[in-house]
C-alpha positions in Angstrom: 32.7 -2.9 37.2 32.4 -2.1 33.5 32.8 1.2 31.7 29.0 1.7 31.6 28.7 0.9 35.3 31.4 3.4 36.1 29.7 6.2 34.1 26.4 5.4 35.7 27.9 5.6 39.1 29.4 9.0 38.2 26.0 10.2 37.1 24.5 9.0 40.5 27.3 10.8 42.4 26.7 14.0 40.3 23.0 13.9 41.2 23.8 13.3 44.9 26.3 16.1 44.9 23.7 18.5 43.7 21.3 17.4 46.5 23.4 16.8 49.5 24.8 19.6 51.6 27.5 19.6 54.4 25.8 18.7 57.7 23.1 16.5 56.1 22.2 13.0 57.3 22.3 10.3 54.6 21.9 6.5 54.4 24.0 4.0 52.4 21.4 1.2 52.7 23.7 -1.4 51.1 27.3 -0.4 52.0 29.0 -3.3 50.2 32.6 -2.3 49.5 32.2 1.1 51.0 32.7 3.3 48.0 29.3 5.1 48.3 29.8 5.4 52.1 33.1 7.2 51.5 31.6 9.4 48.8 28.6 10.3 51.1 30.9 10.9 54.1 33.0 13.4 52.1 29.9 15.2 50.9 28.3 15.7 54.3 31.5 16.8 56.0 32.4 16.7 59.7 29.0 18.0 60.8 26.9 15.4 58.9 26.1 11.8 59.5 26.2 8.8 57.2 24.5 5.6 58.3 26.1 2.6 56.6 24.0 -0.5 56.6 24.7 -4.0 55.3 23.6 -7.5 56.2 27.1 -8.9 55.8 29.7 -8.3 58.5 32.4 -8.6 55.9 30.9 -5.7 53.9 30.9 -3.5 57.0 34.5 -4.3 57.8 35.5 -3.3 54.3 33.5 -0.1 54.7 35.0 0.6 58.1 38.5 0.2 56.6 37.8 2.5 53.6 36.3 5.2 55.9 39.3 5.0 58.2 41.8 5.2 55.3 40.0 8.3 54.1 39.9 9.8 57.7 36.1 9.8 57.6 35.2 7.4 60.4 33.9 10.1 62.8 30.8 11.0 60.7 29.8 7.4 60.0 27.7 4.9 61.9 27.9 1.3 60.7 25.0 -0.9 61.3 24.7 -4.6 60.6 21.2 -5.3 59.4 19.0 -6.2 56.5 18.0 -3.0 54.7 14.4 -4.2 55.1 14.8 -3.4 58.8 16.6 -0.1 58.6 14.0 1.9 60.4 14.3 -0.4 63.4 18.1 0.3 63.6 18.3 4.0 62.9 17.7 6.7 65.6 14.1 7.9 65.8 15.5 11.4 65.0 16.1 10.2 61.4 12.4 10.3 60.5 11.9 13.0 57.8 15.6 14.1 58.4 17.4 12.0 55.7 18.5 13.9 52.6 19.5 10.9 50.5 19.3 7.1 50.7 21.5 5.1 48.3 20.9 1.5 47.3 23.3 -0.7 45.2 21.3 -3.9 44.9 22.5 -7.4 44.0 25.5 -9.0 45.7 28.7 -7.9 47.3 31.3 -7.6 44.5 34.1 -10.1 45.3 31.9 -11.6 48.0 29.4 -14.5 48.4 27.2 -14.3 45.2 24.5 -16.4 46.9 23.8 -13.6 49.4 21.8 -11.1 47.3 19.2 -8.5 47.8 15.6 -9.6 46.8 12.4 -8.0 45.7 10.5 -8.4 49.0 13.2 -7.0 51.3 14.1 -4.2 48.9 10.5 -3.0 48.6 10.2 -3.1 52.4 13.4 -1.0 52.6 12.0 1.5 50.0 8.7 1.8 51.9 10.7 2.7 55.0 12.9 5.1 53.1 9.9 7.2 52.2 9.2 7.7 55.9 12.8 8.7 56.6 13.3 11.1 53.6 13.3 14.8 54.2 11.4 17.1 51.8 13.7 17.8 48.9 15.5 14.5 49.5 16.2 11.6 47.1 16.4 7.9 46.9 18.9 6.5 44.4 18.7 2.8 43.4 21.2 1.0 41.2 19.6 -2.3 40.4 21.6 -5.1 38.8 19.3 -7.5 36.9 22.1 -9.9 35.8 22.1 -12.2 38.8 19.5 -14.8 39.8 16.4 -13.0 41.0 17.9 -9.6 39.9 15.5 -9.0 36.9 12.5 -9.7 39.2 13.9 -7.3 41.8 14.6 -4.6 39.3 11.1 -4.8 37.7 9.4 -4.9 41.1 11.2 -1.7 42.1 10.4 0.1 38.9 6.7 -0.8 39.3 6.8 0.4 42.9 8.5 3.6 41.9 6.1 4.4 39.1 3.1 3.9 41.4 4.2 6.5 43.9 1.9 9.6 44.1 3.1 11.9 41.3 2.0 15.0 43.2 4.6 14.2 45.9 7.4 12.2 44.2 9.1 12.4 40.8 10.5 9.2 39.4 13.3 8.9 36.8 14.5 5.6 35.4 17.6 5.3 33.3 18.5 2.1 31.5 21.8 2.1 29.6 21.6 0.5 26.2 25.2 -0.4 25.9 25.1 -4.1 26.8 23.0 -7.0 28.0 21.6 -6.6 31.6 23.2 -3.3 32.4 22.5 -1.8 35.9 19.4 0.3 35.9 19.1 3.5 37.8 15.9 4.5 39.6 15.8 7.9 41.2 13.0 9.1 43.4 12.8 12.8 44.2 10.7 14.0 47.1 
């Protein structure tokens, strides 16, 4: 992770800190190496719930270990699934109850680079996210355009986000200018 990736991640965490309260329910839709899952679990405290999703068993094992090391396992539910099917794997009580949904798209850092998120599944996941999100909630997407198919996925998501009804959703897009193919941050506020 480069310096600009780190500062963008800090900006995402600052935004989420302002929007997530202890006791909230949140989703890490692409748990990867578990860093966002740990951040979210700390933020929601012992009375909240973080649902950690990933298609790769190895990612969930890494996430499970990080949560355990931070003594945060009790408020986390780990689910192996494609984020495009998240609504089928979350309890029905999550509809309109989720305060924040976090996506880090691309591939698992340090993992199999041929296993990546893609436009079609990510848009399906985002459509489901809108049904899960509580009023006042947010969807944070870090899209990495540098891998094969990443630019297409990033552009598809920005197009999707900008077409949301502006009377219900506010969309912010941040593209760092520091280097070639930096991660892009798309934030949807409900």
